[in-house]
C-alpha positions in Angstrom: 135.0 118.2 160.4 134.9 114.4 160.7 137.0 112.6 158.0 135.1 111.4 154.8 135.9 108.0 153.3 137.3 110.1 150.2 139.7 112.1 152.4 140.7 108.7 154.3 141.5 106.9 150.8 143.7 109.9 149.7 145.3 110.6 152.8 145.3 107.6 154.9 147.3 108.8 158.0 144.2 111.0 158.8 142.0 109.6 161.7 142.6 107.8 164.7 145.7 105.7 164.1 146.7 103.2 167.0 150.4 103.1 168.1 150.1 99.5 168.7 151.8 97.4 171.3 153.3 94.3 170.5 152.3 90.9 172.3 155.3 88.6 173.2 155.3 84.8 174.3 157.0 84.0 177.4 160.3 83.4 175.5 160.1 87.0 174.1 159.3 85.9 170.8 156.4 88.0 168.9 153.1 86.2 169.1 151.9 87.0 165.6 148.4 85.5 166.3 147.7 87.8 169.2 149.0 90.8 167.4 146.7 90.0 164.2 143.7 89.6 166.6 144.7 93.2 168.1 144.6 94.8 164.7 141.2 93.3 163.6 139.8 94.2 167.2 140.9 97.8 166.9 139.3 98.1 163.5 136.2 96.7 164.8 136.3 99.1 167.6 136.1 101.8 165.1 139.7 102.9 164.9 141.0 104.0 161.4 144.3 102.2 161.2 147.4 101.0 163.0 150.9 102.4 163.3 153.1 99.2 164.3 156.9 99.3 165.1 156.8 102.5 166.7 158.1 103.4 170.2 155.1 101.8 171.7 155.6 98.8 169.9 159.4 98.4 170.9 160.8 98.9 167.6 164.3 99.3 169.4 164.2 95.7 170.4 163.1 94.1 167.1 165.2 92.8 164.2 164.6 94.2 160.7 163.2 90.8 160.0 160.6 90.7 162.6 160.0 94.2 162.0 159.0 93.1 158.3 157.0 90.2 159.7 155.0 92.4 162.1 153.9 94.6 159.0 152.9 91.7 157.1 150.9 90.4 160.0 149.3 93.9 160.3 148.2 94.1 156.6 146.9 90.6 156.5 144.6 91.3 159.6 143.3 94.9 158.4 140.2 95.1 156.8 139.6 97.2 153.4 140.1 100.7 154.1 142.2 100.2 157.3 145.3 102.0 157.4 148.7 100.3 158.2 151.6 102.9 158.5 154.5 101.1 160.0 157.4 103.0 161.9 160.7 102.9 160.0 162.9 104.5 162.7 166.5 103.6 162.8 170.0 104.8 163.6 170.7 105.8 160.0 169.1 106.4 156.8 170.1 103.4 154.9 168.5 101.0 157.4 165.5 103.3 157.6 165.3 103.0 153.6 165.4 99.2 153.7 162.6 99.0 156.4 160.5 101.4 154.1 161.2 99.3 151.0 159.9 96.3 152.9 156.6 98.4 154.1 156.1 99.5 150.5 156.5 95.6 149.2 154.0 94.5 151.9 151.4 97.0 150.9 151.7 99.7 153.5 150.0 103.0 152.6 152.6 105.3 154.5 155.4 105.1 156.8 156.4 107.0 160.0 159.8 108.2 160.2 161.8 109.8 163.3 164.8 111.8 162.5 168.2 109.8 163.0 168.3 108.2 166.2 171.1 109.2 168.8 173.3 111.1 166.2 172.6 114.6 166.3 174.1 115.8 163.2 172.0 119.1 162.6 170.0 120.1 159.7 172.1 118.6 156.8 171.8 115.0 158.4 168.2 115.6 158.9 167.5 116.7 155.4 169.7 113.8 154.1 168.0 111.3 156.2 164.3 112.1 154.9 165.5 112.5 151.3 166.9 109.1 151.3 163.6 107.2 152.8 161.8 109.5 150.6 163.2 107.7 147.5 161.1 104.8 148.2 158.1 106.6 147.1 155.7 106.0 150.2 154.2 109.1 152.0 156.2 109.7 155.1 154.9 111.2 158.3 157.5 112.9 160.3 157.8 112.1 163.9 158.9 114.7 166.1 160.0 113.5 169.7 162.7 115.7 170.9 162.6 114.0 174.2 163.8 110.6 173.1 165.9 111.7 170.1 167.2 114.8 171.3 166.5 116.1 167.8 163.7 118.6 167.2 162.1 119.1 164.4 161.3 122.8 164.6 158.5 124.3 162.5 161.2 125.8 160.2 162.7 122.4 159.6 159.5 120.8 159.1 158.5 123.5 156.6 161.6 123.1 154.8 161.3 119.1 154.6 157.4 119.7 153.2 158.5 122.1 150.7 160.9 119.6 149.3 158.1 117.0 149.3 159.6 114.9 151.6 157.0 114.5 154.1 153.1 114.7 154.2 152.6 115.5 157.8 154.2 115.4 161.4 153.3 113.5 164.5 154.1 116.3 167.0 155.2 115.1 170.5 157.4 118.1 171.8 154.5 118.7 174.3 154.2 122.4 173.2 150.8 123.1 171.7 152.0 126.4 170.5 153.8 124.5 167.8 150.9 123.9 165.7 150.3 127.3 165.1 153.7 128.3 163.9 154.0 125.0 162.0 150.6 126.0 160.1 152.1 129.5 159.3 155.3 128.2 157.6 153.9 125.3 156.1 150.0 125.7 155.7 149.5 122.3 153.6 151.4 120.3 156.2 149.1 117.8 158.2 149.7 117.9 161.8 148.7 114.9 163.9 148.3 114.6 167.6 151.3 112.8 169.1 150.8 112.5 172.8 147.5 111.3 174.2 147.4 114.0 176.9 147.3 116.7 174.4 144.6 115.3 172.2 141.9 118.0 173.1 144.2 120.8 172.7 145.6 119.8 169.3 142.4 118.5 167.8 140.5 122.0 168.6 143.6 123.6 167.0 142.9 121.6 163.7 144.8 118.5 164.0 143.6 115.6 161.3 144.9 112.8 163.1 145.7 111.1 166.3 148.6 108.5 166.7 147.2 107.2 169.9 148.5 105.1 172.6 145.8 104.2 175.0 143.3 103.5 172.1 144.9 99.9 172.7 142.9 99.8 175.8 140.0 102.1 175.1 139.3 102.3 171.4 135.8 103.2 171.4 136.1 106.0 174.1 139.2 107.3 172.0 137.5 107.5 168.7 134.5 109.0 170.4 136.7 111.6 172.0 138.7 112.4 168.9 135.4 113.1 166.9 133.9 115.3 169.6 137.2 117.3 169.8 137.9 117.7 165.9 134.1 118.6 165.4 134.8 121.2 168.3 132.0 119.7 170.3 133.2 121.0 173.6 130.0 120.2 175.6 130.8 116.3 174.8 134.7 116.4 174.4 135.7 118.3 177.6 133.9 116.3 180.1 135.1 113.0 178.6 138.8 114.4 178.2 138.7 115.2 181.8 137.4 111.5 182.7 140.2 110.0 180.4 143.0 112.5 181.2 144.3 110.4 184.3 145.0 107.5 182.0 146.1 109.3 178.8 148.8 111.2 180.5 150.8 107.7 181.0 151.4 108.0 177.4 154.0 110.9 178.1 155.7 109.1 180.9 159.1 107.0 180.6 157.1 103.9 181.3 154.6 104.0 178.8 155.0 100.9 177.3 154.7 99.0 180.5 151.7 101.3 181.4 149.5 100.7 178.4 150.3 96.9 178.7 149.3 96.8 182.3 146.2 98.7 181.4 145.3 96.4 178.4 145.8 93.3 181.0 143.4 94.9 183.4 140.7 95.7 180.3 140.8 92.0 179.2 143.0 92.5 176.5 146.7 90.9 175.7 149.2 93.5 177.1 151.6 91.2 178.5 155.5 91.5 179.0 157.8 93.8 177.4 161.1 93.1 176.0 164.4 94.1 177.9 165.8 96.5 179.0 162.0 97.2 180.1 161.1 95.6 183.1 157.9 94.8 184.8 156.6 97.8 186.7 157.4 97.5 190.7 154.6 97.6 193.3 154.2 101.2 193.6 154.1 102.1 189.7 151.9 99.2 189.3 149.4 100.1 191.9 149.2 103.7 190.4 148.7 102.4 186.8 146.0 100.1 188.1 144.2 102.9 190.1 144.1 105.4 187.3 142.9 102.3 184.7 140.5 101.1 187.1 139.0 104.4 187.5 138.4 105.0 183.8 137.0 101.5 183.2 134.4 102.0 186.0 133.0 105.1 184.2 132.2 102.7 181.4 134.9 103.5 178.9 135.9 100.9 176.5 
């Protein structure tokens, strides 16, 4: 079931797409050179694409101009056939559409879109949000993260969005693996992608066609190897590997996920660095837990 080149070309959101972290200089400005190097490194280590300007990319702290420049940097660093699918989440549909327009002009192949941030207006506002951004013409991968947005893109809502031609798939981050089966019952042709690192095995076995991966920023080769074993249902390989990695992967679903991934990157010899406020550096106890989990995984040879 591994993705073919033809499938990746027609559905560039398939495969392992890394929800990239964002390196900052000491004055909190974006370090574009370091970010471009990270994108190229992820491609060289087998990942299929990147999704910048997402939650792990601290999009809430970025200006629209910064987000546009980050997309341009990612596309410039991406080799041929490597997907750049930026997040275009915003408080309202008009801002999200402007961000999607910038992504289209820069050459992005698709965009990832949360429902309206903060405002919980119900079904009609969700539909209007996706209709407005869909006017840009890029494929949209919905992002269901009810923990952060307090808006749940239920299987019924996803089916309605897909039936109207507004979305091609969903990054599922509800934490409920049962959702996969109901989504496919109501919308058989809707692509479901793994949204949380610590459920990749369960959703890949179920039939997920991609993984928006956080800890691939740290261990890209192992992440890709695990993904391929899981989607091919090679449990003799996937299950032991998943058990080894899970103590690290579960940090992707914690409140401090940005600081955790960046700290793990530093320990692995990559550029993680600081996060922008309001995120603060992890305190001693939290840092010790992240360090212990990271070092344990790295000691097993995962890279």
